[in-house]
N, C-alpha and C positions, 0 to 999 in steps of 0.2 A: 578382693575377689577377682575370679577369670572372669573375663566376658563371655558372654554366652550366644557366641553368635547365630546358632544353631534355632535359637527365642525368634530369632530377628529374622532369618532367612533360613526353613527347612531346606533350603535346593543347595546352598554350598557345600560343595567338597571337600576344599581344602583352604586351608588358611596360614599363612605365617604366625610364626610365636615366638615368644622367649621363656626360658625356662622360669622358674617362679623359685622350685623346691623338688628337690628328691629325697623321697625317704622309699623304705620298705615297702611302704601301702601305696607308691607309686607315684606318679612326672607328672607335678601342678607346674598350669603354663597363663600367663597372662592371659590368654584368650583360646579359643578352640568351637571349632566343628563340631564335635562332640557331644552325645547329648547321654549325660550320668544316667545310669539304672534309676528309676523313679513312675513310681503310677502307674508300674504294672508294663511301661515298655521297659527291653533290657538294653543295658548299656551298650553303646556304640563300639564296635572293632575300627581298629586302621591301622595304615603307617606310620614314623614319624622320621622323617629325613633327620639327621643330622651328620653334623660335621666327620665324627666316629665311626658313622653307620646308620645303616636303617633298623629301627627297633619298631618289632611287631606289638602292636597295643591287642591286648587280649580283654580289655574290657575297660569301661566308664564308669567309675563310680562316684559319689558327692563325699565327701573328704568332712571332719570333723569339727573345722568352721564354718561360718555363716558362707557360702557363695563357694566355696571351694571345689573342685572338678580335681580328680585323678585320675592319671591315665594308664593303665597297669601294665608293666611291660611284662613278655614274656620270659623264662625264669632264662638267665644266661645273656640276654641281649645286653650292647656295650648299653652303657646309660650315659645320658649326656651330664654336663655340668651346668651349673646354676649360673644364668646369664646366659646362656647360649643360645643361638638363634636355629631355630628349627622350621620344619615344614610338616603339617598335620594332615596326612592325606588320607580321607575316609573310606570305609568301605561300602560304596556307594551302592550297589545292589543289594545288600543285606538291608540297609536303613531307609532305601526306597521300599523294601517290602514293609519292613515296621510300619512307615508312614501309610500307606496304604490301609493295610489292617487297622490300625489305630482309627483312622477314621469312617472303617467302615463299622467297628464297636461302637462309635457316634451314631450311625446311623439307627443301627438295631435299638439306640434308646431312645430314639424317635417312636419306635415301633408297638414297643414292651412298655409299658405300664406299668411301672415299680423301680425303687432305688435300688443301685448297683450296692450290692456284697460283696464284688472283689472282680475283677479283670488281669489278664495275660495275655499282652502281644507278643506273638513269633512271628518267624519269617514266614510258613507256610500253615500253618493253624493258629484258632488265637480263640481267648474265650471269655465272655465275660456273663457274671451272676446275678440273677436279679431276686430281691428279695417279694415275690409275688407268690401264693398260693396254686394256682395251677399251670401247668406247661403249655405255651403256646402251640398255636397250630403248626407246626414243620413247615410244608408246604407252605401255607398262604403266610410264613414266616418269610421261607426264601423268595418267594412272589415277590412281597415289600419291599424287601432289601434289593433284591436285582432292578426293581423300576427304580427305587431311589437312585442308584448308581446309572443308572441309563439316562436318567433325567437329567446329569450332570451338571449338579445343583455349587454353585461356586463355593470354594470353603475359604473365609474370612478370619483375620486376627484384628482385636482391637484390644485396649486394656484399659481398666479400671482401677480406684482406689479399694484396699482395705476395707475400709469405712462403706464404699460403696457397696461391694457383697458382702459386708454385716447385715447392708441396707436390704440386701435383694436372697436372704438365704434359701428362695427355694431356685437359684439357679446352678446350685450344688446337689447333684444326682445321687454323688458314692456317699456310703454308709460307712467306708471304708480308708477312702483318703480324700484327703483335703487340699485342696491347687495348693501351689506352693507360695508362701508369703514370706515377710520380708526383707524385699526391696523395693518396695515401696506401693506397688504394682504389682496387678494380678491379670495375665492373660485370660481374654473369652475368644473360643473358637468358634466360630455364627456360620455354621452351616446353611447359606440363606433360605431361607422358608420353610425348614426344616426340624435343626438344632440349636439351640445356644447354651452354651456350660462351661464353665473357666477348666482349664487344662495346660498343663505344664508341656506336654508331651508334641510332636510331631507330625505334620500333619500335610494328604498331598493338597493341592491348589481346587480342584473340583471333583466331585463324588466319581467322574467320568475316568479318571486316573486310576479308578478302585480298581476296575475290572472287575469280570462276572465271579460271583460267589456261593459257594454251597452251604446250607445250615448241616452238619454235621449232627452226632448226638445233640440231645439235649434231655441234660442229667436231672434226675433228684439227686439233692445234695442237701435237703433238711426240708421241714411240713414247710419254712415258707422260700425254699432255696432253690432256685431252676439255674443249671451251668447252661446255657448256649454255646457250641460249640461252631465253628466257621472256619472254611476252607477255600484257598484257589479253587477255580473250576478250572484248572488247567485243560 
């Protein structure tokens, strides 16, 4: 299993690692700061510094085996060998935007009373779908979102067991994506006094770090499905 350094500390920008396997699917390391695509958050991109030269990592994905993370190299990159020591340098600016957006989507969960039917985190634009019959008021929603951001609520994480989550099913807001299981513990993201739910993604330390946002289109995607788009208010 790949040691998921990003899970404990989303602010790590680089790490030293050892190559475990190399295949057509990607490069497996014993540890990484790169988040693999999951739960609507894109996989990280990075530079892999190796003795054979720098390797551009264009995506990070989950492998077939439990706990396996694959770093996808750019075509034509010099590949390291199994056992090689490498340094992983994350594209931090891109990741940090994902962290800000992902935490903002959790804030929307606190403002919209409905189950989540889908979500997608992006660097400039993100969206979340709710199982609700009517669209919320756009201006009120934007005002409420930015109020929670400006209040600068701490964002904390803790861990519970699979059994503890099974005993509290209401913690899971998503109808389409379940929190990552199998490691013996599940991470809980707590935006203090605002939102509490299991999540495997990366988040900022407090809501003030998100920055001002605007609500984009609120789209009708079905009888009971409303898509809310958000963008940074640059």
